Every structure is written in structure tokens, then in C-alpha cells.
C-alpha positions in Angstrom: 0.0 0.0 0.0 2.9 2.4 0.7 4.1 2.0 -2.8 0.9 3.5 -4.1 1.6 6.7 -2.3 3.7 9.2 -4.3 5.6 12.3 -3.3 2.7 14.5 -4.5 0.3 12.5 -2.3 2.5 13.3 0.7 2.6 17.0 -0.2 -1.1 17.2 -0.9 -2.3 15.4 2.2 0.3 15.6 5.0 -2.4 15.0 7.6 -3.5 11.8 5.8 0.0 10.4 5.7 0.6 11.3 9.3 -2.6 9.6 10.2 -1.6 6.7 8.1 1.8 6.5 9.7 0.2 6.5 13.2 -2.3 3.9 12.1 0.5 1.7 10.8 2.5 2.1 14.0 -0.6 1.1 16.0 -1.2 -1.8 13.7 2.5 -2.9 14.1 1.9 -2.8 17.9 -0.7 -5.6 17.4 -3.8 -3.4 17.5 -6.4 -4.5 15.0 -6.3 -2.3 11.9 -9.9 -0.9 12.2 -9.2 0.0 15.9 -5.8 1.5 14.9 -7.5 3.6 12.3 -10.2 4.8 14.8 -7.5 5.6 17.4 -5.4 7.6 14.9 -8.5 9.5 13.7 -9.5 10.4 17.2 -6.0 11.6 18.1 -5.8 13.8 15.0 -9.3 15.1 15.5 -8.5 16.0 19.1 -5.4 17.9 18.3 -6.5 19.4 15.0 -7.9 22.7 16.5 -5.0 23.0 19.0 -2.1 23.0 16.6 -0.9 26.1 14.9 0.0 25.9 11.3 2.7 27.9 9.5 0.0 30.2 8.1 -1.3 30.8 11.7 2.2 31.7 12.8 2.8 33.9 9.8 -0.5 35.8 10.5 0.5 36.2 14.1 3.9 37.5 13.1 2.3 40.0 10.8 -0.1 41.1 13.6 2.9 41.5 16.0 4.7 43.6 13.4 1.6 45.9 13.0 1.4 46.3 16.8 5.1 47.0 17.0 4.9 49.7 14.4 1.9 51.3 16.0 3.7 51.2 19.4 6.8 52.7 18.0 4.8 55.6 16.4 3.0 56.2 19.7 6.3 56.2 21.6 7.8 58.6 19.2 4.8 60.9 19.6 5.2 60.8 23.4 8.9 61.5 23.1 8.2 64.6 21.0 5.5 65.8 23.5 7.9 65.2 26.3 10.7 67.1 24.6 8.4 70.1 24.1 7.5 70.1 27.8 11.1 69.8 28.8 11.9 72.8 26.6 9.1 74.8 28.2 10.3 73.9 31.7 13.9 74.9 30.8 12.6 78.2 29.5 10.6 78.8 32.7 13.6 77.9 34.9 15.8 80.2 32.9 13.3 83.0 33.4 13.1 82.4 37.1 16.9 82.5 37.3 17.0 85.8 35.5 14.3 87.3 37.8 16.1 86.0 40.9 19.4 87.4 39.7 17.6 90.8 39.2 16.1 90.6 42.7 19.5 89.8 44.2 21.3 92.6 42.3 18.6 95.1 43.4 18.8 93.9 47.0 22.6 94.4 46.9 22.2 97.9 45.4 19.9 99.0 48.2 21.8 97.4 51.0 23.6 100.0 53.1 27.3 100.4 52.3 29.8 101.0 55.0 
């Protein structure tokens, strides 16, 4: 029976050949062929929905790339806003320093000299 399967059969139906391999392994372990086929079918049906395919992983990778790009853009926007706020704080601090220097110089001028 294995001689009837060609390379294109393996490519077209990898699940079928995996199920067939499992069925053959169970049959080789002295389990009746119909029971081995039923067990293999149940195993493959049970894991079918829980196994990620390459396409699933590729879609997930693309989604992660989208989220990463969006997060990078948001981070850059926040950095720009933060830089603007820092610039305003530095300007205010500089203004306060100038005002304080003026007050100190005025106080020194009006202090009594000996």
C-alpha cells in the first residue's frame, strides 16, 4: 500500500500520511487495523484545532509587526511631546533664574554700604 503513495500525495495530504503513519504504528503494535484507524482518527481530530499551522504563525507574526509599528509611532509621539514640555520647563527655569538674579542685584544695590 505504501508503494501506491507518491511524493505528490504526501505534499497534498500531510495529515492523511501522518494519520496513516500513526495507524501503521498502532497496527504494528498488534492493534487491529480498524481499531488502529479509529484511534489515529480520534488523536488527529482531538489535536486538529489546537495545533498552529505555519500560516497561523505567519498571521500572528504580521499582527505583531503591526502592533510593534503602532507602538513605535506612539512612543515617538510621546517623546516629541515630552521634549516640548522639557523645553518649556527649561525656559521657565531660565526666566526664574533671570528674575532671581535681578532681585539679588537690586537687593545688593539697596543694602547700606559702609
